[in-house]
VEXDREN-2710 file (C-alpha; in Angstrom, 1 decimal):
% VEXDREN-2710
k/r/px/py/pz
1/UNK/17.1/-3.5/-27.3
2/UNK/13.7/-3.9/-28.7
3/UNK/12.0/-0.5/-27.5
4/UNK/8.8/-2.2/-25.4
5/UNK/6.9/0.9/-25.6
6/UNK/6.1/2.3/-29.2
7/UNK/3.5/4.2/-30.4
8/UNK/0.2/1.9/-31.3
9/UNK/-0.9/1.6/-34.6
10/UNK/-3.5/-0.3/-36.4
11/UNK/-1.9/-2.4/-39.3
12/UNK/-3.3/-1.8/-42.4
13/UNK/-2.8/-5.5/-42.8
14/UNK/-4.6/-6.8/-39.8
15/UNK/-7.8/-8.3/-40.4
16/UNK/-10.5/-10.3/-38.0
17/UNK/-9.0/-13.1/-40.2
18/UNK/-5.6/-13.0/-39.3
19/UNK/-4.9/-10.9/-36.8
20/UNK/-1.3/-10.9/-36.4
21/UNK/-0.2/-9.8/-39.5
22/UNK/1.2/-6.8/-38.2
23/UNK/4.7/-8.5/-38.0
24/UNK/4.3/-11.9/-39.4
25/UNK/1.9/-13.5/-41.8
26/UNK/1.6/-16.6/-39.7
27/UNK/-1.4/-18.1/-38.0
28/UNK/-0.3/-21.0/-36.3
29/UNK/-0.7/-19.8/-32.8
30/UNK/-4.1/-19.2/-33.2
31/UNK/-4.6/-22.7/-35.0
32/UNK/-3.0/-24.2/-31.8
33/UNK/-4.5/-22.2/-29.5
34/UNK/-8.2/-23.6/-30.7
35/UNK/-7.2/-26.6/-31.2
36/UNK/-9.1/-29.5/-29.6
37/UNK/-11.6/-27.1/-28.5
38/UNK/-14.5/-29.1/-27.2
39/UNK/-16.8/-26.8/-25.8
40/UNK/-16.5/-22.9/-24.2
41/UNK/-17.8/-22.1/-20.8
42/UNK/-21.4/-20.0/-22.0
43/UNK/-21.8/-17.7/-20.4
44/UNK/-18.2/-16.9/-19.3
45/UNK/-18.8/-15.4/-16.1
46/UNK/-18.2/-17.2/-12.8
47/UNK/-19.8/-16.6/-9.4
48/UNK/-19.3/-17.1/-5.9
49/UNK/-22.1/-18.9/-3.9
50/UNK/-23.6/-15.2/-3.0
51/UNK/-23.7/-14.0/-6.5
52/UNK/-20.3/-12.4/-6.9
53/UNK/-18.8/-12.2/-10.0
54/UNK/-14.9/-13.6/-9.5
55/UNK/-14.4/-14.2/-13.2
56/UNK/-15.8/-13.0/-16.5
57/UNK/-14.5/-13.9/-19.7
58/UNK/-17.1/-12.3/-21.4
59/UNK/-15.4/-9.2/-20.5
60/UNK/-12.6/-9.6/-23.1
61/UNK/-15.3/-9.9/-26.3
62/UNK/-13.9/-6.3/-27.4
63/UNK/-10.9/-8.9/-28.5
64/UNK/-11.2/-9.0/-31.9
65/UNK/-10.2/-7.2/-35.0
66/UNK/-8.1/-4.7/-35.8
67/UNK/-5.9/-3.1/-32.5
68/UNK/-7.1/0.3/-31.8
69/UNK/-4.5/3.5/-31.4
70/UNK/-4.9/2.2/-27.5
71/UNK/-3.6/-0.7/-27.8
72/UNK/0.6/-2.2/-29.0
73/UNK/-0.7/-4.2/-31.6
74/UNK/1.6/-7.2/-30.3
75/UNK/-0.1/-6.8/-26.9
76/UNK/-3.7/-7.1/-28.9
77/UNK/-3.0/-10.0/-30.8
78/UNK/-1.2/-12.1/-27.5
79/UNK/-4.9/-10.8/-26.0
80/UNK/-6.6/-12.1/-28.2
81/UNK/-4.8/-15.5/-28.2
82/UNK/-4.6/-15.9/-24.1
83/UNK/-8.7/-14.9/-24.2
84/UNK/-9.6/-17.8/-26.5
85/UNK/-11.3/-20.1/-23.6
86/UNK/-12.9/-23.6/-23.1
87/UNK/-12.6/-26.9/-22.7
88/UNK/-9.7/-28.4/-24.8
89/UNK/-8.5/-32.4/-25.9
90/UNK/-4.6/-32.1/-25.7
91/UNK/-4.1/-35.9/-26.6
92/UNK/-6.9/-38.4/-26.3
93/UNK/-7.2/-38.6/-21.9
94/UNK/-5.8/-35.3/-21.3
95/UNK/-8.4/-32.3/-21.3
96/UNK/-7.2/-28.2/-20.4
97/UNK/-9.3/-26.0/-18.8
98/UNK/-8.0/-22.3/-21.0
99/UNK/-9.3/-19.2/-20.1
100/UNK/-11.3/-19.9/-17.0
101/UNK/-8.3/-17.7/-15.1
102/UNK/-5.2/-16.5/-15.0
103/UNK/-3.3/-20.3/-15.4
104/UNK/-5.0/-23.2/-17.1
105/UNK/-6.2/-27.0/-15.1
106/UNK/-5.3/-30.1/-16.6
107/UNK/-7.0/-32.7/-16.7
108/UNK/-5.8/-36.6/-17.2
109/UNK/-7.7/-39.7/-17.1
110/UNK/-6.4/-42.1/-15.1
111/UNK/-8.0/-45.9/-14.6
112/UNK/-10.6/-44.5/-12.1
113/UNK/-11.0/-41.5/-12.2
114/UNK/-9.0/-38.3/-13.1
115/UNK/-6.0/-36.2/-11.7
116/UNK/-6.2/-32.5/-11.6
117/UNK/-3.1/-30.3/-12.5
118/UNK/-2.8/-27.0/-10.9
119/UNK/-6.1/-26.2/-10.0
120/UNK/-6.1/-22.9/-10.7
121/UNK/-6.4/-19.3/-8.2
122/UNK/-10.1/-19.7/-6.9
123/UNK/-12.5/-22.4/-6.0
124/UNK/-15.1/-21.0/-7.9
125/UNK/-13.1/-21.0/-10.9
126/UNK/-11.5/-24.5/-10.6
127/UNK/-15.5/-26.3/-9.8
128/UNK/-16.7/-24.4/-12.9
129/UNK/-13.7/-26.0/-14.8
130/UNK/-13.7/-29.4/-13.3
131/UNK/-17.6/-29.3/-14.3
132/UNK/-17.7/-28.5/-17.9
133/UNK/-15.0/-31.5/-17.8
134/UNK/-17.4/-33.9/-16.7
135/UNK/-20.1/-32.7/-18.9
136/UNK/-18.3/-33.8/-21.5
137/UNK/-15.6/-36.4/-19.9
138/UNK/-18.1/-38.2/-17.7
139/UNK/-18.5/-38.1/-13.3
140/UNK/-14.8/-38.9/-13.1
141/UNK/-14.3/-38.6/-9.8
142/UNK/-10.8/-36.6/-8.9
143/UNK/-8.2/-38.8/-7.7
144/UNK/-5.0/-36.9/-7.4
145/UNK/-3.6/-33.1/-7.6
146/UNK/-0.2/-32.1/-8.7
147/UNK/0.7/-28.8/-8.2
148/UNK/3.5/-28.0/-10.2
149/UNK/4.6/-25.4/-8.3
150/UNK/4.3/-22.8/-5.3
151/UNK/2.5/-19.9/-6.7
152/UNK/-1.2/-19.2/-5.8
153/UNK/-2.7/-19.7/-9.2
154/UNK/-1.3/-23.0/-9.2
155/UNK/-2.7/-24.3/-5.9
156/UNK/-5.5/-21.7/-4.5
157/UNK/-9.1/-23.3/-6.2
158/UNK/-7.7/-27.2/-4.6
159/UNK/-10.7/-27.4/-2.4
160/UNK/-13.1/-27.2/-5.7
161/UNK/-12.3/-30.4/-7.1
162/UNK/-11.4/-32.1/-4.0
163/UNK/-11.5/-32.0/0.3
164/UNK/-9.6/-31.9/3.0
165/UNK/-11.8/-34.8/4.0
166/UNK/-10.8/-37.2/1.4
167/UNK/-7.5/-36.0/1.6
168/UNK/-6.9/-37.1/4.6
169/UNK/-8.9/-40.7/4.1
170/UNK/-6.4/-40.8/1.9
171/UNK/-9.1/-40.6/-1.2
172/UNK/-6.7/-38.1/-3.5
173/UNK/-3.1/-37.7/-3.2
174/UNK/-1.2/-34.3/-3.6
175/UNK/1.7/-34.1/-5.2
176/UNK/4.1/-31.4/-5.4
177/UNK/8.1/-30.6/-5.2
178/UNK/10.0/-30.7/-2.1
179/UNK/9.8/-27.1/-0.6
180/UNK/6.2/-26.4/-2.1
181/UNK/4.6/-25.7/1.8
182/UNK/7.6/-23.3/2.9
183/UNK/7.9/-21.6/-0.1
184/UNK/4.4/-21.5/-0.7
185/UNK/3.7/-20.1/3.1
186/UNK/6.8/-17.6/3.1
187/UNK/6.1/-15.7/-0.2
188/UNK/2.3/-14.7/1.0
189/UNK/3.6/-14.2/4.7
190/UNK/6.5/-12.1/4.4
191/UNK/6.2/-9.5/1.6
192/UNK/2.4/-10.5/0.9
193/UNK/0.6/-6.7/1.9
194/UNK/3.3/-5.5/-0.6
195/UNK/3.2/-7.7/-3.3
196/UNK/-0.8/-8.3/-3.0
197/UNK/-1.0/-4.1/-3.6
198/UNK/1.8/-3.9/-6.0
199/UNK/0.0/-6.8/-8.3
200/UNK/-3.0/-4.7/-8.1
201/UNK/-1.5/-2.3/-10.5
202/UNK/0.3/-5.4/-12.1
203/UNK/-2.7/-7.2/-13.3
204/UNK/-4.4/-3.8/-13.5
205/UNK/-7.7/-5.2/-11.0
206/UNK/-9.2/-2.0/-10.9
207/UNK/-9.2/-1.1/-14.2
208/UNK/-12.2/-1.2/-16.8
209/UNK/-11.7/-4.0/-19.0
210/UNK/-11.5/-1.9/-22.7
211/UNK/-9.5/-1.1/-25.2
212/UNK/-8.7/2.0/-23.1
213/UNK/-8.3/0.3/-20.2
214/UNK/-7.1/-3.8/-19.1
215/UNK/-7.2/-6.1/-22.1
216/UNK/-5.0/-8.9/-20.4
217/UNK/-1.6/-9.5/-19.0
218/UNK/0.1/-11.3/-21.5
219/UNK/0.4/-14.5/-19.1
220/UNK/-3.4/-14.5/-18.6
221/UNK/-6.1/-12.0/-18.9
222/UNK/-6.4/-11.6/-15.3
223/UNK/-6.0/-13.1/-11.9
224/UNK/-9.7/-14.6/-10.2
225/UNK/-10.7/-13.0/-6.7
226/UNK/-12.4/-15.8/-5.6
227/UNK/-12.0/-18.4/-2.5
228/UNK/-8.6/-19.0/-2.2
229/UNK/-7.8/-22.6/-0.5
230/UNK/-4.9/-24.4/0.2
231/UNK/-4.4/-28.4/1.1
232/UNK/-0.6/-29.9/2.2
233/UNK/0.7/-32.3/-0.1
234/UNK/0.6/-35.5/1.1
235/UNK/3.5/-36.9/-1.2
236/UNK/6.7/-34.9/-2.2
237/UNK/8.6/-35.5/-5.0
238/UNK/12.7/-34.9/-4.2
239/UNK/14.3/-36.3/-7.5
240/UNK/14.7/-35.8/-10.8
241/UNK/13.8/-39.4/-12.4
242/UNK/11.7/-40.2/-9.9
243/UNK/8.5/-42.3/-11.0
244/UNK/5.2/-42.6/-9.4
245/UNK/1.9/-44.6/-10.5
246/UNK/-1.0/-42.3/-10.2
247/UNK/-4.2/-44.8/-10.2
248/UNK/-2.7/-46.6/-13.3
249/UNK/-1.0/-43.5/-15.0
250/UNK/2.7/-43.4/-15.1
251/UNK/4.6/-40.0/-14.0
252/UNK/8.6/-39.5/-14.7
253/UNK/9.6/-36.0/-13.0
254/UNK/12.1/-33.8/-13.7
255/UNK/12.6/-31.1/-11.2
256/UNK/13.6/-27.2/-11.6
257/UNK/14.1/-25.5/-8.6
258/UNK/14.8/-21.9/-8.8
259/UNK/13.4/-21.2/-12.1
260/UNK/9.9/-19.3/-12.4
261/UNK/9.3/-20.6/-8.8
262/UNK/11.7/-21.9/-6.1
263/UNK/10.0/-25.1/-6.1
264/UNK/8.8/-26.3/-9.4
265/UNK/9.1/-29.3/-11.6
266/UNK/8.3/-31.0/-15.1
267/UNK/6.7/-34.0/-15.6
268/UNK/6.2/-36.6/-18.5
269/UNK/3.5/-39.1/-18.8
270/UNK/5.4/-41.7/-21.0
271/UNK/2.3/-43.7/-22.3
272/UNK/0.6/-40.5/-23.4
273/UNK/4.0/-39.1/-25.0
274/UNK/2.8/-35.7/-23.4
275/UNK/5.2/-33.4/-21.3
276/UNK/4.2/-30.9/-18.7
277/UNK/6.2/-27.9/-18.5
278/UNK/5.1/-26.2/-14.8
279/UNK/5.6/-22.6/-15.9
280/UNK/8.8/-22.6/-17.2
281/UNK/7.6/-22.6/-21.2
282/UNK/5.3/-20.3/-22.3
283/UNK/4.4/-18.3/-25.2
284/UNK/6.1/-14.9/-23.8
285/UNK/9.5/-14.5/-22.8
286/UNK/8.4/-14.4/-18.3
287/UNK/9.6/-13.0/-15.5
288/UNK/13.2/-13.0/-13.8
289/UNK/11.7/-10.6/-11.2
290/UNK/7.8/-9.5/-11.2
291/UNK/6.9/-6.1/-11.0
292/UNK/4.7/-6.8/-8.1
293/UNK/7.9/-7.7/-6.0
294/UNK/9.6/-11.5/-5.5
295/UNK/13.3/-13.2/-5.8
296/UNK/15.1/-12.3/-8.2
297/UNK/14.9/-16.3/-10.3
298/UNK/18.3/-17.4/-12.0
299/UNK/17.8/-17.3/-15.5
300/UNK/21.1/-19.6/-15.4
301/UNK/19.4/-22.4/-14.2
302/UNK/16.0/-21.8/-16.1
303/UNK/18.1/-22.4/-18.9
304/UNK/19.6/-25.1/-17.6
305/UNK/16.4/-27.4/-17.2
306/UNK/15.1/-26.6/-20.0
307/UNK/18.3/-28.3/-22.0
308/UNK/17.4/-31.2/-19.3
309/UNK/14.3/-31.3/-20.4
310/UNK/14.7/-31.4/-23.8
311/UNK/17.1/-34.5/-23.5
312/UNK/15.5/-35.9/-20.6
313/UNK/12.0/-36.2/-22.8
314/UNK/12.5/-35.3/-26.4
315/UNK/11.9/-38.5/-28.0
316/UNK/9.3/-40.0/-26.0
317/UNK/7.3/-36.6/-26.7
318/UNK/4.7/-35.9/-29.0
319/UNK/3.5/-32.8/-27.4
320/UNK/4.5/-30.4/-24.7
321/UNK/1.7/-28.2/-22.7
322/UNK/2.4/-25.9/-19.6
323/UNK/0.1/-24.1/-17.1
324/UNK/-0.3/-21.1/-19.1
325/UNK/-0.9/-20.4/-22.8
326/UNK/-1.4/-23.4/-25.1
327/UNK/0.0/-27.0/-25.9
328/UNK/2.6/-27.3/-28.9
329/UNK/2.6/-30.8/-30.6
330/UNK/5.2/-32.3/-33.1
331/UNK/8.3/-33.0/-32.1
332/UNK/10.4/-30.9/-34.4
333/UNK/8.0/-27.7/-33.2
334/UNK/8.2/-28.5/-29.8
335/UNK/12.3/-29.2/-29.3
336/UNK/12.2/-25.9/-31.2
337/UNK/9.9/-24.2/-29.2
338/UNK/11.7/-25.4/-26.5
339/UNK/15.3/-25.1/-27.8
340/UNK/14.3/-21.3/-28.3
341/UNK/13.4/-20.4/-25.1
342/UNK/16.4/-22.0/-23.5
343/UNK/18.8/-19.7/-25.3
344/UNK/16.3/-16.5/-24.9
345/UNK/17.1/-16.9/-20.8
346/UNK/20.6/-17.9/-21.6
347/UNK/21.5/-15.2/-24.0
348/UNK/19.9/-12.4/-21.7
349/UNK/21.9/-13.8/-18.3
350/UNK/25.6/-14.4/-20.3
351/UNK/25.1/-10.8/-22.1
352/UNK/23.8/-9.0/-19.4
353/UNK/26.9/-10.5/-16.9
354/UNK/29.4/-9.5/-20.1
355/UNK/28.2/-6.0/-20.1
356/UNK/28.3/-5.9/-16.3
357/UNK/32.2/-6.9/-16.4
358/UNK/32.6/-4.4/-18.9
359/UNK/31.3/-2.2/-16.1
360/UNK/27.7/-1.2/-17.6
361/UNK/25.0/-0.3/-15.6
362/UNK/21.5/-2.5/-15.5
363/UNK/19.9/0.5/-16.4
364/UNK/22.5/0.8/-19.6
365/UNK/22.5/-2.9/-20.3
366/UNK/18.6/-2.8/-20.4
367/UNK/18.9/0.4/-23.1
368/UNK/21.9/-1.4/-25.1
369/UNK/21.0/-5.1/-25.1
370/UNK/19.6/-6.3/-28.4
371/UNK/18.2/-10.2/-29.1
372/UNK/19.5/-12.3/-32.0
373/UNK/17.0/-12.0/-34.4
374/UNK/16.3/-15.2/-34.6
375/UNK/14.9/-14.8/-31.3
376/UNK/13.4/-11.5/-31.8
377/UNK/11.4/-12.8/-34.6
378/UNK/9.4/-15.6/-33.1
379/UNK/6.5/-14.3/-30.5
380/UNK/6.7/-16.4/-28.0
381/UNK/10.2/-14.6/-27.4
382/UNK/8.1/-11.6/-26.7
383/UNK/7.8/-9.3/-23.7
384/UNK/4.4/-9.8/-22.9
385/UNK/4.5/-10.3/-19.6
386/UNK/8.3/-10.4/-18.1
387/UNK/10.5/-8.0/-20.6
388/UNK/14.0/-7.7/-21.4
389/UNK/14.3/-4.5/-19.6
390/UNK/13.4/-5.4/-16.4
391/UNK/14.5/-9.2/-16.5
392/UNK/18.0/-7.5/-17.5
393/UNK/17.8/-4.8/-14.7
394/UNK/17.0/-8.1/-12.5
395/UNK/20.0/-10.4/-13.8
396/UNK/21.8/-6.8/-13.0
397/UNK/20.0/-7.0/-9.1
398/UNK/20.8/-10.6/-8.9
399/UNK/24.6/-10.4/-9.5
400/UNK/25.4/-6.7/-8.6
401/UNK/22.8/-5.7/-6.1
402/UNK/21.1/-2.5/-5.7
403/UNK/24.1/-0.2/-5.7
404/UNK/26.1/0.5/-9.2
405/UNK/29.4/1.6/-8.3
406/UNK/28.6/4.9/-8.5
407/UNK/29.4/6.4/-5.1
408/UNK/27.2/9.6/-6.6
409/UNK/24.0/7.4/-6.3
410/UNK/25.4/5.8/-2.8
411/UNK/23.1/7.7/-0.2
412/UNK/21.3/9.8/-2.7
413/UNK/18.2/11.6/-1.1
414/UNK/14.6/9.3/-0.7
415/UNK/11.7/10.5/-3.7
416/UNK/10.2/13.2/-1.7
417/UNK/13.0/15.3/-0.5
418/UNK/15.2/14.8/-3.7
419/UNK/11.7/15.7/-5.6
420/UNK/11.4/19.3/-3.6
421/UNK/15.5/19.6/-4.4
422/UNK/14.7/18.9/-8.6
423/UNK/11.8/21.0/-8.5
424/UNK/13.6/24.3/-7.3
425/UNK/16.7/24.0/-9.2
426/UNK/14.3/23.5/-12.2
427/UNK/12.6/26.4/-11.8
428/UNK/9.8/25.4/-9.3
429/UNK/6.6/23.5/-10.3
430/UNK/4.8/25.4/-12.5
431/UNK/7.9/26.1/-14.9
432/UNK/8.7/21.8/-14.9
433/UNK/4.8/21.6/-15.8
434/UNK/5.0/24.1/-18.5
435/UNK/8.4/22.3/-20.2
436/UNK/6.8/18.7/-19.9
437/UNK/3.8/19.5/-22.0
438/UNK/6.1/20.9/-24.3
439/UNK/7.8/17.3/-24.4
440/UNK/4.8/15.7/-23.9
441/UNK/3.5/17.7/-26.9
442/UNK/6.8/16.2/-28.6
443/UNK/5.9/12.4/-27.8
444/UNK/8.9/12.3/-25.2
445/UNK/6.3/10.5/-22.4
446/UNK/9.3/8.8/-20.7
447/UNK/10.5/12.1/-19.9
448/UNK/7.5/13.5/-18.9
449/UNK/7.2/10.9/-16.5
450/UNK/10.4/11.1/-14.8
451/UNK/10.0/14.8/-14.6
452/UNK/6.7/14.9/-13.3
453/UNK/7.2/12.3/-10.8
454/UNK/9.6/14.9/-8.9
455/UNK/6.6/17.9/-9.3
456/UNK/4.4/15.2/-7.8
457/UNK/6.4/14.4/-5.3
458/UNK/7.0/17.5/-4.2
459/UNK/4.0/19.3/-4.6
460/UNK/1.5/16.1/-4.4
461/UNK/-1.5/19.0/-4.4
462/UNK/-0.4/20.4/-7.8
463/UNK/-3.5/19.1/-10.1
464/UNK/-2.0/20.1/-13.5
465/UNK/1.4/18.7/-12.6
466/UNK/-0.8/15.0/-11.6
467/UNK/-3.0/15.4/-14.7
468/UNK/-0.4/16.0/-16.9
469/UNK/1.6/12.6/-15.6
470/UNK/-1.5/10.5/-15.9
471/UNK/-1.9/12.1/-20.0
472/UNK/1.8/10.7/-20.2
473/UNK/1.7/7.4/-18.3
474/UNK/-1.5/6.5/-20.0
475/UNK/0.4/7.1/-23.3
476/UNK/3.0/4.9/-22.3
477/UNK/0.5/2.3/-21.3
478/UNK/-1.0/2.6/-25.0
479/UNK/1.9/1.8/-26.6
480/UNK/3.8/-1.1/-24.4
481/UNK/3.7/-4.7/-25.8
482/UNK/4.2/-5.9/-22.3
483/UNK/0.5/-6.7/-20.7
484/UNK/1.5/-5.4/-16.7
485/UNK/3.7/-2.5/-18.4
486/UNK/0.6/-1.5/-19.6
487/UNK/-1.3/-2.3/-16.6
488/UNK/0.9/-0.5/-14.4
489/UNK/1.1/2.4/-16.2
490/UNK/-2.8/2.8/-16.5
491/UNK/-3.6/2.0/-13.1
492/UNK/-1.4/5.2/-12.2
493/UNK/-3.3/6.6/-14.4
494/UNK/-6.0/5.7/-13.1
495/UNK/-4.7/6.8/-9.5
496/UNK/-3.4/10.1/-10.5
497/UNK/-6.9/11.0/-11.7
498/UNK/-9.6/9.5/-8.8
499/UNK/-7.3/8.7/-6.1
500/UNK/-6.4/5.6/-4.5
501/UNK/-8.4/2.6/-5.3
502/UNK/-6.5/0.3/-2.9
503/UNK/-6.2/-3.5/-3.0
504/UNK/-9.3/-5.6/-4.3
505/UNK/-7.7/-8.7/-3.2
506/UNK/-6.1/-9.7/0.4
507/UNK/-2.6/-11.7/0.7
508/UNK/-3.8/-14.1/2.7
509/UNK/-6.6/-17.2/3.3
510/UNK/-7.5/-18.9/6.3
511/UNK/-6.2/-22.4/4.4
512/UNK/-2.7/-20.6/3.9
513/UNK/-3.1/-19.3/7.7
514/UNK/-4.0/-22.4/8.8
515/UNK/-1.0/-24.0/6.9
516/UNK/1.5/-21.6/9.0
517/UNK/4.2/-23.3/11.5
518/UNK/5.3/-22.1/14.9
519/UNK/8.7/-20.7/13.3
520/UNK/6.6/-19.1/10.6
521/UNK/4.3/-17.6/13.1
522/UNK/7.3/-16.1/14.9
523/UNK/8.8/-15.0/11.9
524/UNK/5.5/-13.2/10.8
525/UNK/5.2/-11.2/14.5
526/UNK/9.3/-10.2/14.1
527/UNK/8.8/-8.8/10.8
528/UNK/5.7/-6.7/12.0
529/UNK/7.6/-5.4/15.4
530/UNK/7.7/-1.3/15.5
531/UNK/11.3/-1.5/16.2
532/UNK/11.4/2.1/17.2
533/UNK/8.2/1.5/19.5
534/UNK/10.0/-1.5/21.2
535/UNK/13.3/0.0/21.7
536/UNK/13.2/0.2/25.3
537/UNK/10.9/-3.1/25.8
538/UNK/11.5/-6.7/27.0
539/UNK/9.4/-9.7/26.9
540/UNK/10.2/-13.1/27.5
541/UNK/8.0/-16.1/26.5
542/UNK/7.7/-19.7/26.4
543/UNK/5.5/-21.0/24.1
544/UNK/4.6/-24.8/24.5
545/UNK/2.5/-26.6/21.5
546/UNK/0.6/-29.0/22.9
547/UNK/0.0/-31.2/20.2
548/UNK/3.7/-31.5/18.6
549/UNK/5.3/-31.7/22.2
550/UNK/7.1/-28.1/20.6
551/UNK/8.5/-25.8/22.4
552/UNK/10.0/-22.2/21.8
553/UNK/11.4/-19.2/23.8
554/UNK/11.0/-15.9/22.3
555/UNK/12.1/-12.7/23.1
556/UNK/11.7/-8.9/22.6
557/UNK/15.2/-7.2/23.3
558/UNK/16.1/-3.8/21.8
559/UNK/13.3/-4.0/19.1
560/UNK/14.3/-7.6/17.9
561/UNK/11.8/-10.3/18.8
562/UNK/14.1/-13.5/18.8
563/UNK/12.7/-16.9/18.8
564/UNK/15.1/-20.3/20.3
565/UNK/13.9/-23.8/19.9
566/UNK/13.8/-26.2/22.5
567/UNK/15.6/-23.6/25.0
568/UNK/15.3/-24.2/28.1
569/UNK/15.8/-20.6/29.9
570/UNK/13.3/-19.3/32.4
571/UNK/10.1/-17.3/31.1
572/UNK/7.9/-14.7/32.8
573/UNK/5.4/-16.1/31.1
574/UNK/4.2/-19.5/29.0
575/UNK/1.8/-20.0/26.6
576/UNK/0.4/-23.5/26.0
577/UNK/-1.5/-23.6/22.5
578/UNK/-2.4/-26.5/19.9
579/UNK/-1.0/-25.6/16.2
580/UNK/-4.8/-24.9/15.3
581/UNK/-4.3/-21.9/17.7
582/UNK/-1.6/-20.5/15.0
583/UNK/-4.0/-19.5/12.4
584/UNK/-5.4/-17.0/14.9
585/UNK/-2.5/-15.1/16.2
586/UNK/-1.3/-14.7/12.9
587/UNK/-4.3/-12.8/11.8
588/UNK/-4.3/-10.7/15.0
589/UNK/-6.7/-11.7/17.3
590/UNK/-5.8/-12.8/20.1
591/UNK/-9.6/-14.0/21.6
592/UNK/-10.0/-16.2/19.0
593/UNK/-6.6/-18.1/20.1
594/UNK/-7.8/-18.6/23.7
595/UNK/-11.0/-20.2/22.2
596/UNK/-9.0/-22.5/19.8
597/UNK/-7.1/-23.5/23.1
598/UNK/-4.5/-20.9/23.9
599/UNK/-3.7/-21.2/27.5
600/UNK/-1.6/-18.4/29.5
601/UNK/0.5/-19.4/32.7
602/UNK/2.3/-16.3/34.3
603/UNK/2.8/-12.5/33.4
604/UNK/0.3/-12.0/30.8
605/UNK/1.6/-8.4/30.0
606/UNK/4.5/-10.1/28.4
607/UNK/2.2/-11.0/25.7
608/UNK/0.6/-8.1/25.8
609/UNK/3.8/-6.1/25.6
610/UNK/4.7/-8.1/22.0
611/UNK/1.4/-7.5/20.8
612/UNK/1.1/-3.5/21.5
613/UNK/3.7/-2.9/19.5
614/UNK/2.9/-4.9/16.2
615/UNK/2.6/-2.5/13.0
616/UNK/0.5/-4.9/10.5
617/UNK/1.1/-3.9/6.6
618/UNK/-1.1/-1.6/5.0
619/UNK/-2.8/-2.6/2.2
620/UNK/-3.3/0.7/0.2
621/UNK/-0.2/2.4/0.3
622/UNK/0.2/4.8/-2.0
623/UNK/2.5/4.3/-5.0
624/UNK/2.0/6.9/-7.8
625/UNK/2.2/9.7/-4.9
626/UNK/3.8/10.1/-1.5
END
């Protein structure tokens, strides 16, 4: 396979005018990324109402000229492209704010206002983008919002462009693919704490922005850190071919579930001859399994939906745009772009399965697989966000699970216990560090990281091991073409040197908590039950939701919290509450739930028993040390 980590060297041919001649003398991406620029956001820093910065595009002003020795030249080029920011015209009537958050925000002008597609992560960045649009296109009111899919960077800023009151009054419609709300809430609810902690590594949230730190994630530069909001869809799109007229603008939808997100859709504006591909065709190989963690995505259906998009829309399209990166204009260009993206995901899927059936494991396939030269030579197939290496392992996981079939690996010791034994077998920590230093000097950073991981987990106070491991991870980060690989390597090096940096951004938000259903509330409680502490406890509670008429009976038994809808069985406690109290309970505040209308009838100790064995997630758990 193409090595995802190389020695970063500056190409003598590269210049400020031709920043991507490291591999090919081709400026088309830079021309397209700047095409239609109306105005940059100046200054490029966006603040909360209290003056706290949530986005700083100006932090990347160092991304010019040749790649320094501390950055892979290919990633440097990609970061230069992604850092290009401002308001852009895609075609007359369609405008994009790019480089103002991790994702793009798109404005489609309608008869009486404007349709907003994917209002970024934070209200602050979305509002700044809308203000920049209105500065040049007039004070058009927002008549509709379209969420392309169920990831936070495509809905979180919605209250920066509209209000719940306007939606409730019918002045603004919110369109989303079917299943959007369930998938949106569950991703943040179930494993949100762990995902957020790992996302701090993945996006390098604690890294300084400079050539030795964060240079960008490949898909976008960084995630904004402002106010995350959510307004539930008013109209769900359910079928491919479904058409809607939104304030005079015709939109034709294509469903694409199970691709980059479990709920996702593409759509064509036929009268504008513009096709939105959501996040399924970007200028990078995307993730099949993100480094922050997620359910493994399906590259097979991903490729099929790209084929369907070409067949359904190509003859009626002049430009393809997406929720990240820059558009592709011209039928020949975008058909080639979509087809190459399609072939990329299909090739990884098919070849991984071929090698699985020849007895190879995920790690072995990741080392052996090679892309066809016709795919490898295209910039947008490079692994700036996803990678061939970890995507192949994800495909293996999707079909075969964690176990590779070798019984010697069926019941291995966990990291600390294995590390103690490895270090003992290798002659002790000092001996391993001495040998690792020789490997470091020889440039075998990958091996240094692998062996010193054992030393740090066996003896976390061994300063020499931590220093050398940090140095090795730093070199791996400097050489990584993949932006998220760079970030996780450098984040780990930072924490080895300076200690746990924690998670800068919380997993949930008030609006996400307010969107939790009764069923999701009970699921959230179940996954927080400390099983061993609850082994000998029994509790039964009937929950009556006064505004919806729904009723549930929950039991705690054998360390398991179970909910049954509509049960008529007797309980020791009855809880009456409006749905508005769910958010307070989900956030862990019984008093706030009482203030919101929760009432207890019967044995109140039943609820106290459940609450006493809840064990919330740790937002600052260790990753690179035990």
